[in-house]
N, C-alpha and C positions, 0 to 999 in steps of 0.2 A: 143445199140440204138436200138431204133423203127422204124419197119420199117414203119411207120405212118409220122414220122419225115422227115425217107430218101423221102419220096415220097414229100412232104411240105415246105424244106428248096429252093430244087433246084428252085422253082415260087416262093417263097416267099422270099428271102435274101435284098428286103425292107425295108421288116418289122423287121427283122433284128438287118439291122444297127440302127431302130429307137429302141428297144431297149439297143441296144448298149446305143442313147445316152444320154435316161436312169435314167438303168445305172447307168455312167456319171455322172449323176449328184447328184445320189445319195451319188452316193459315199468321190463324192469332198461336200458333202452336210454335212461328218464327220460322215459317217453311216458308221458301218462295218461288218453288220448282214442285213438283208432283205431280204425279200420275193420275186425271178420268178414271180409268180403267183402275184403278186399285182400289181407288176409293167404291166404285160399281161393288168389283170384287167384295170387298167390306161388308159395306150394305148386306150386297145378299145371304153373307156369312152371321153378318146379327137379323138378319130377318127371320137366320131359319130357328132360332131359338125364340123370339118375340112373334111370329103368326103363325096357327097351321094357316092361312090364305095362301094360294102358285105364288111366291113373286115373283115380277117380270119384269128383270132389269137383266137385257140381252149385251151383251157386248159394246153392239153395235151401235149403240145406240149413246151408252155413256160420255166417249168425246164431243157430241153435239148437249151433251149434260151440260161438262165444262165450259165448249164453247157461249152457253144462255148464262151460265154463272158469271164471267165477265161484261157479259152486256151490261147485265145488272149492278158486276161494279167493277165498273172500269180502270182503277186502279190498281187490279189487282193484275189484268190485264202479262201474262207470261208464265203466273202460277204452274196452266196448262201451256205443252207442244198440243201441236196440229199436223196436221199433215194437209198438204195440201189438197183442200175438194173443192168441187162445182159446186156449189152454191151464190145465190145472189142474196147478198148482206141484208137491202135494201124490204124484199119482201121476208133474208128470215128473220129480221126485227121487227117487221108489221106483225108476224104468224105466233111469237112472241106472246106482243100483245092484247092479242088476241086471243091466245092462253088465261091473258090474266095473271102473266112474270112477270112481263117488263109498265 
């Protein structure tokens, strides 16, 4: 788990919920493999027209949003592919619970 994500998520949980909505649409449309980065790009594009606020979603956090998504929806493991990363999975789960996602 990256330090950047740990710092970013508590102030941007609302962005995770938007990510989840998009990922649910992909899943419900029948896709069983997709890119968390593509969802991030789509979110940025759509938010450009919906809000005048600066939209804070960096490419470096989108893979972690995908990981949170499959923690919340274990039946959807495999929707996103991941590069190997060095993170403590139990600490990751505890962190996500702490910010109210799990």
